[in-house]
Every structure is written in structure tokens, then in C-alpha cells.
KEFIVEX-975801 format. One record per residue (C-alpha): residue in one letter; x, y, z. Coordinates in nm, 3 decimals. Example, Ala and Ser with C-alpha at 12.3 -4.5 7.8 and 13.67 -1.06 7.14 Angstrom:
<pts>
   r         X         Y         Z
   a     1.230    -0.450     0.780
   s     1.367    -0.106     0.714
</pts>
This chain:
<pts>
   r         X         Y         Z
   m    33.502    -1.380     6.381
   k    33.227    -1.382     6.139
   d    33.224    -1.706     6.186
   f    33.188    -1.714     6.563
   l    32.903    -1.418     6.510
   y    32.707    -1.623     6.239
   k    32.711    -1.926     6.466
   t    32.582    -1.743     6.752
   l    32.287    -1.587     6.574
   s    32.207    -1.892     6.461
   v    32.229    -2.098     6.788
   a    31.969    -1.773     6.889
   a    31.739    -1.787     6.624
   v    31.681    -2.176     6.714
   m    31.652    -2.115     7.055
   i    31.397    -1.846     7.005
   s    31.214    -2.109     6.739
   l    31.187    -2.360     6.975
   f    31.065    -2.124     7.247
   s    30.790    -1.985     7.004
   c    30.706    -2.366     6.902
   q    30.654    -2.447     7.308
   e    30.420    -2.175     7.378
   d    30.227    -2.261     7.011
   a    30.189    -2.595     7.170
   e    30.119    -2.488     7.485
   l    29.861    -2.238     7.325
   h    29.720    -2.533     7.140
   t    29.641    -2.751     7.470
   e    29.530    -2.457     7.711
   v    29.092    -2.481     7.806
   t    28.950    -2.365     8.075
   p    28.743    -2.584     8.301
   v    28.368    -2.635     8.293
   n    28.250    -2.390     8.540
   a    27.886    -2.466     8.588
   l    27.631    -2.768     8.499
   y    27.291    -2.681     8.360
   s    27.102    -2.993     8.373
   p    26.944    -3.213     8.510
   e    26.932    -3.020     8.858
   n    27.093    -3.129     9.146
   n    26.955    -3.448     9.276
   a    26.708    -3.445     9.008
   f    26.544    -3.805     9.031
   m    26.518    -4.063     8.766
   n    26.334    -4.357     8.748
   l    26.555    -4.601     8.523
   g    26.266    -4.838     8.426
   a    26.125    -4.617     8.200
   q    26.155    -4.584     7.839
   s    26.345    -4.277     7.795
   s    26.695    -4.097     7.817
   a    26.847    -3.836     8.051
   i    26.980    -3.484     7.906
   f    27.329    -3.370     8.035
   e    27.403    -3.004     7.971
   w    27.677    -2.757     8.090
   e    27.882    -2.415     8.033
   a    28.106    -2.405     7.733
   a    28.481    -2.417     7.818
   k    28.726    -2.180     7.629
   a    29.028    -2.280     7.430
   a    29.302    -2.061     7.406
   d    29.344    -2.095     7.019
   n    28.938    -2.030     7.020
   g    28.964    -2.410     6.870
   v    28.754    -2.714     6.960
   v    28.716    -2.848     7.333
   l    28.647    -3.203     7.415
   y    28.410    -3.254     7.692
   d    28.392    -3.620     7.861
   v    28.112    -3.646     8.129
   v    28.210    -3.813     8.464
   f    28.011    -4.060     8.692
   d    28.098    -4.158     9.043
   t    27.938    -4.330     9.308
   e    27.736    -4.073     9.591
   d    28.053    -4.042     9.817
   g    28.360    -4.127     9.570
   d    28.599    -3.818     9.499
   f    28.654    -3.853     9.139
   s    29.011    -4.017     9.174
   d    28.867    -4.350     9.016
   p    28.526    -4.267     8.883
   v    28.282    -4.552     8.793
   y    28.238    -4.459     8.432
   l    28.318    -4.167     8.179
   l    28.226    -4.106     7.847
   p    28.269    -3.830     7.566
   s    27.970    -3.616     7.513
   d    27.765    -3.601     7.176
   g    27.926    -3.564     6.886
   r    28.202    -3.782     6.966
   g    28.323    -3.530     7.251
   l    28.245    -3.212     7.083
   q    27.902    -3.093     7.182
   r    27.811    -2.929     7.521
   r    27.547    -3.229     7.578
   l    27.511    -3.594     7.598
   s    27.170    -3.757     7.571
   l    27.204    -4.100     7.759
   p    26.951    -4.363     7.723
   f    26.791    -4.499     8.109
   s    26.917    -4.865     7.993
   e    27.303    -4.718     7.935
   l    27.267    -4.516     8.292
   n    27.110    -4.811     8.452
   k    27.446    -5.030     8.372
   i    27.638    -4.699     8.563
   a    27.410    -4.733     8.805
   q    27.510    -5.082     8.844
   m    27.895    -5.010     8.831
   a    27.816    -4.831     9.131
   g    27.694    -5.079     9.338
   i    27.327    -4.988     9.358
   q    27.137    -5.300     9.336
   p    26.819    -5.391     9.111
   d    26.504    -5.243     9.247
   a    26.659    -5.017     9.489
   v    26.718    -4.652     9.497
   g    27.099    -4.469     9.483
   k    27.263    -4.178     9.414
   l    27.536    -4.087     9.190
   q    27.743    -3.777     9.107
   w    27.849    -3.654     8.775
   s    28.025    -3.381     8.620
   v    28.212    -3.288     8.293
   q    28.598    -3.222     8.244
   s    28.723    -3.038     7.918
   s    29.046    -3.092     7.729
   k    29.233    -3.089     7.425
   g    29.310    -3.443     7.449
   v    29.552    -3.363     7.679
   n    29.618    -3.119     7.974
   v    29.266    -3.263     8.102
   q    29.091    -2.983     8.299
   p    28.971    -3.033     8.680
   l    28.655    -3.088     8.789
   i    28.471    -2.766     8.932
   d    28.081    -2.798     8.952
   i    27.958    -3.153     9.037
   r    27.601    -3.243     9.105
   t    27.384    -3.535     9.220
   i    27.146    -3.751     9.027
   e    26.915    -4.012     9.242
   v    26.841    -4.286     9.031
   a    26.563    -4.595     9.088
   r    26.688    -4.894     8.927
   p    26.429    -5.137     8.763
   a    26.437    -5.500     8.884
   g    26.663    -5.640     8.671
   f    27.007    -5.678     8.479
   p    27.110    -5.667     8.163
   s    27.103    -6.013     8.019
   p    27.448    -6.153     7.957
   d    27.519    -6.427     7.658
   e    27.605    -6.688     7.882
   l    27.561    -6.740     8.235
   y    27.813    -6.994     8.474
   l    27.734    -7.153     8.813
   l    28.039    -7.205     9.081
   g    28.121    -7.219     9.417
   s    28.216    -7.437     9.737
   a    27.836    -7.583     9.729
   t    27.809    -7.686     9.386
   e    27.917    -7.988     9.148
   a    28.200    -7.749     8.966
   g    28.373    -7.644     9.273
   e    28.546    -7.257     9.284
   v    28.742    -7.311     9.006
   l    28.577    -7.055     8.723
   s    28.704    -7.248     8.414
   d    28.565    -7.520     8.573
   a    28.194    -7.343     8.594
   i    27.879    -7.503     8.512
   l    27.715    -7.371     8.199
   m    27.348    -7.299     8.240
   k    27.078    -7.352     7.991
   k    26.956    -7.006     7.848
   t    26.615    -7.089     7.777
   s    26.529    -6.707     7.652
   a    26.665    -6.394     7.575
   n    26.680    -6.290     7.974
   t    26.636    -6.663     8.137
   f    26.888    -6.934     8.250
   e    26.824    -7.278     8.442
   a    27.068    -7.555     8.549
   y    26.959    -7.885     8.648
   t    27.237    -7.979     8.928
   s    27.303    -8.042     9.274
   l    27.375    -7.815     9.581
   s    27.573    -7.925     9.883
   e    27.702    -7.676    10.206
   g    27.867    -7.425    10.083
   a    27.847    -7.126     9.890
   y    27.765    -7.079     9.515
   h    27.726    -6.733     9.267
   f    27.681    -6.693     8.886
   a    27.927    -6.558     8.672
   s    27.864    -6.409     8.306
   r    28.170    -6.602     8.129
   n    28.414    -6.881     8.271
   t    28.734    -6.668     8.182
   g    28.892    -6.365     8.292
   d    28.700    -6.081     8.518
   p    28.292    -6.181     8.469
   d    28.000    -6.006     8.632
   t    27.904    -6.193     8.932
   f    27.552    -6.247     9.083
   y    27.400    -6.432     9.374
   i    27.027    -6.471     9.528
   d    26.912    -6.295     9.833
   e    26.580    -6.403     9.945
   e    26.485    -6.488     9.546
   k    26.621    -6.193     9.404
   l    26.903    -6.168     9.202
   r    27.193    -5.928     9.306
   a    27.558    -5.838     9.201
   d    27.904    -5.900     9.353
   g    27.834    -6.191     9.605
   e    27.751    -6.520     9.729
   t    27.453    -6.719     9.833
   e    27.512    -6.966    10.151
   y    27.361    -7.297    10.126
   s    27.350    -7.525    10.439
   g    27.147    -7.856    10.452
   d    27.184    -8.207    10.312
   q    27.309    -8.217     9.944
   k    26.999    -8.227     9.699
   v    26.915    -8.220     9.318
   v    26.787    -7.871     9.235
   r    26.665    -7.649     8.932
   i    26.781    -7.294     8.966
   r    26.592    -7.045     8.745
   v    26.758    -6.702     8.651
   d    26.522    -6.443     8.498
   f    26.782    -6.092     8.425
   s    26.424    -5.893     8.305
   n    26.301    -5.880     8.625
   g    26.598    -6.007     8.844
   t    26.406    -6.318     8.988
   t    26.533    -6.645     9.070
   e    26.362    -6.976     9.185
   i    26.541    -7.299     9.319
   t    26.289    -7.632     9.327
   e    26.414    -7.956     9.450
   i    26.396    -8.225     9.219
   s    26.325    -8.546     9.437
   k    26.266    -8.826     9.191
   v    26.319    -8.924     8.824
   e    26.064    -9.204     8.743
   l    26.005    -9.405     8.412
   w    25.673    -9.448     8.344
   f    25.562    -9.754     8.131
   a    25.201    -9.684     7.990
   p    25.083   -10.041     7.904
   n    25.089   -10.155     8.288
   d    25.009    -9.822     8.386
   v    25.330    -9.861     8.646
   f    25.659    -9.653     8.708
   l    25.925    -9.913     8.630
   t    26.198    -9.753     8.849
   d    26.322    -9.457     8.975
   l    26.626    -9.321     8.757
   p    26.915    -9.218     9.078
   y    27.091    -8.875     8.991
   e    27.451    -8.937     8.864
   a    27.572    -8.553     8.824
   n    27.556    -8.264     8.549
   g    27.202    -8.261     8.526
   t    27.188    -8.618     8.463
   w    27.013    -8.902     8.600
   s    27.050    -9.274     8.485
   v    26.984    -9.659     8.545
   t    27.167    -9.981     8.402
   d    27.057   -10.317     8.324
   l    26.687   -10.227     8.334
   p    26.503   -10.533     8.228
   i    26.205   -10.451     8.002
   e    25.928   -10.671     7.888
   f    25.644   -10.517     7.639
   r    25.291   -10.588     7.682
   q    25.139   -10.798     7.489
   e    24.771   -10.710     7.347
   d    24.528   -10.845     7.036
   w    24.694   -10.588     6.824
   g    25.019   -10.650     6.885
   r    25.337   -10.532     7.175
   d    25.278   -10.200     7.385
   e    25.606   -10.040     7.455
   r    25.494    -9.700     7.510
   y    25.679    -9.481     7.801
   k    25.748    -9.095     7.947
   f    25.871    -8.976     8.268
   r    25.765    -8.809     8.575
   f    25.975    -8.566     8.775
   t    25.861    -8.521     9.153
   t    25.931    -8.146     9.257
   k    25.951    -8.005     9.612
   d    25.936    -7.608     9.674
   a    26.063    -7.425     9.985
   e    25.733    -7.572    10.211
   g    25.805    -7.934    10.111
   n    25.525    -7.951     9.864
   e    25.540    -8.167     9.588
   t    25.438    -8.145     9.215
   e    25.440    -8.338     8.918
   e    25.599    -8.266     8.609
   w    25.579    -8.483     8.328
   f    25.823    -8.507     8.013
   g    25.764    -8.684     7.706
   s    25.781    -8.674     7.328
   t    25.674    -8.339     7.110
   n    25.446    -8.622     6.944
   g    25.132    -8.685     7.033
   d    25.225    -9.050     6.890
   n    25.503    -9.217     6.790
   q    25.659    -9.511     6.571
   r    25.914    -9.739     6.742
   p    26.280    -9.594     6.650
   t    26.521    -9.727     6.455
   e    26.886    -9.655     6.350
   s    26.768    -9.380     6.143
   t    26.574    -9.180     6.387
   g    26.681    -8.825     6.451
   p    26.803    -8.684     6.773
   a    26.465    -8.471     6.763
   y    26.280    -8.835     6.827
   w    26.431    -8.828     7.189
   y    26.396    -8.474     7.281
   m    26.180    -8.434     7.601
   v    25.902    -8.164     7.668
   p    25.664    -8.080     7.946
   v    25.351    -8.265     7.877
   s    25.039    -8.377     8.007
   n    24.970    -8.662     8.269
   d    24.745    -8.840     8.016
   r    24.854    -9.229     8.015
   w    24.925    -9.242     7.660
   s    24.955    -8.917     7.464
   n    25.274    -8.789     7.416
   s    25.446    -9.129     7.466
   y    25.781    -9.273     7.344
   k    25.800    -9.613     7.186
   f    26.110    -9.839     7.286
   a    26.275    -9.961     6.979
   t    26.215   -10.354     6.882
   e    26.515   -10.457     7.045
   v    26.474   -10.348     7.390
   d    26.168   -10.605     7.424
   n    26.289   -10.890     7.668
   a    26.660   -10.728     7.720
   s    26.818   -10.496     7.973
   a    26.823   -10.126     7.894
   d    27.043    -9.837     7.993
   i    26.819    -9.508     8.024
   s    26.956    -9.164     8.094
   v    26.778    -8.842     8.106
   i    27.008    -8.602     8.001
   f    26.918    -8.210     8.151
   n    27.216    -8.011     8.043
   a    27.340    -7.723     7.807
   e    27.565    -7.981     7.653
   v    27.303    -8.077     7.460
   s    27.099    -7.857     7.228
   n    26.764    -7.987     7.395
   y    26.663    -8.175     7.720
   t    26.678    -8.537     7.576
   h    26.721    -8.888     7.657
   t    26.904    -9.227     7.565
   v    26.816    -9.592     7.535
   s    27.061    -9.864     7.481
   v    27.096   -10.229     7.506
   d    27.380   -10.437     7.490
</pts>
């Protein structure tokens, strides 16, 4: 009998202890929702192109155990219901403070996620949810802010070109890496044929994508191209969201001693123009044999207007290259149309021989360059 009573009391004590622990656990996770948002005011307007920050503030929630409360600020599209919010981030102080200071640059990224295009005005909803890390409370007060996005995007580290209109096709892993020409700009020399194309921030996973809409850079779409296949230079500037497409109608080899163009270099692929077995003969002068050369690109804008772009050496004058000449000798940079300045010199063995010449303007080389070889 005593054993039975002891066991009964023990079980009762355990049950009381478990119930008490459950009550304590519930007490430690119970908080009230955030009932009121303070700032910014509803429908406040923010120009995200300014160097400033948005300050979000709200009424305190209360914890049943008088302990700390954690806050998350939640953003959604203008017509969203917060079931799948665009963005969520903790308040200042790793979620402990009743305010969030958010730079306009970060708010610009959130606006992009919400589908608001650069150089456009749109609205975001925001609210604050409270919790103890669990038992997240429902949103009570919801406000709207109106934002004007600057004409640009945060620049990715890399940019790729792909699509049915491109040389790479539609497979992301095969996309063409564009050359990064500054912190915010990229370019590619390539060809386009009938189809569609777009840009991607990387060639794996789920990249950010961009397209061209009347020379403006836009997010999440494709650009349709119709017409004959043509070689183009595509430039993208993320700082102001602008693009430029220029047709490269011709690449020619200029031979300064004879004041003539020796040949066109046909376009192959991957930003490369090449000619093979081209006879080269230096010009005999009183002082020796002259071998100077450089290149001319002929470009064409959308209206069909042609412009010359000359490319030559970084040096005003050069010596003939040898086997020990470094790769920088062959680099191609914009130069003037002066007959002689910034010309290269063919190697001695090119004289009275047939040469293979390639101009290479792609991201696989550290600098735009060219090669000259003889059998």
C-alpha cells in the first residue's frame, strides 16, 4: 500500500513538474504583436538616388516574461499580402531595437526585388513582426512607402550574355562572359542573329537577369532581335542603367608605308577576326625596310551612319618584336588616324612571307590584343 501511494505521489509530482515547465516555456515565448508603426508616415515618398537613409520606427511589443523582444521588418509589393514577402531583415542591434536605419542603396535593392524598374516610381508595403525567436506574431499595422529608383542597378561582379540570338545559345553554362571595362561597365564584341537575348549576373544557379528596353537596362526579361546576322559591340553601364549597341561592319589592316589597307579581317566568332596566308612585303626605303601597321574598325549606328575607330600600340613608336617581346606589345588600344603614330612593326620573319593575323576582343584575354604568325 505504501509503495502504491509513493508511486502515485511520484507520478503526480512529475506531472505537476511537466505542466509547470510547459507553462514556463509558453511564458518565455509569449509576446504581443507590434500594434502601431511610427515612421515613416504612410505613403511617404523617398528618392532612392540620394545619399541618405530611411528610418523605420514602431511601438514596443511586450514579452510575458518581461524579457527581450526580437523585431523583423518585412517588405512586400504594393499588392502583396505578406504570405511570401519580398524581403525580411532584423531591426538595428541584431533585432533588439525598435528602429531600423536602412541606407537608400539597400532600399533600392529591395525595390528591385519588388519589380520596380530603374528610373521608375513604385510602392512598397512594410510592417514589423515581433517574436522571441519563435511564436512569431501576426502583422497588425501595415504602411506603404513610395520610392523613386535611380536609373541604374547595383553592378554584378561578372556579366554574361546568352539567348537564342547569341553565339552561345540558351544554355546558361555556355553563356558569353562580357569584359568588365570599369567598376560598373561591361562590353562584348559578338554577333547577333534573329532571336532573343539577355544578360545574367553569373553562369550557374539562379542569377539576376537583365535585358535592353529602348537602350535602357531593365531587370527580368529578354530583348528580341530581328534582322540579318551582324557583328556588334554591346556596352552595358549599371551606374545609370544605359546600354549601347554598335554594329562593327568592318575590321581592316592598315599598312602605313604604302598608305593602304591590305585586307579586311573576316569575323569568326567569340570577338575574333582573322585572316590566313596573307602575303606581307615590307616597303624599301633609303634607310631600310618599313613594316609599320595598325587596325581600323568601321562602326555603324542604328541610323546607318559610319564612324572610324583606330586601334594601335600603347607606344608612339616601336622596335620590331622578337621571341622575347612581352605580351603587352600586342595589346590594342584606341589611337588616332595618324598615318604613323602608335603603329606596330611586323617581326623580321614576316617580310616576304604569308602571315596569319588575328584580332581578339573578348574576355578570355587580359587586354584586347592581336597575334601575327608565319609558318
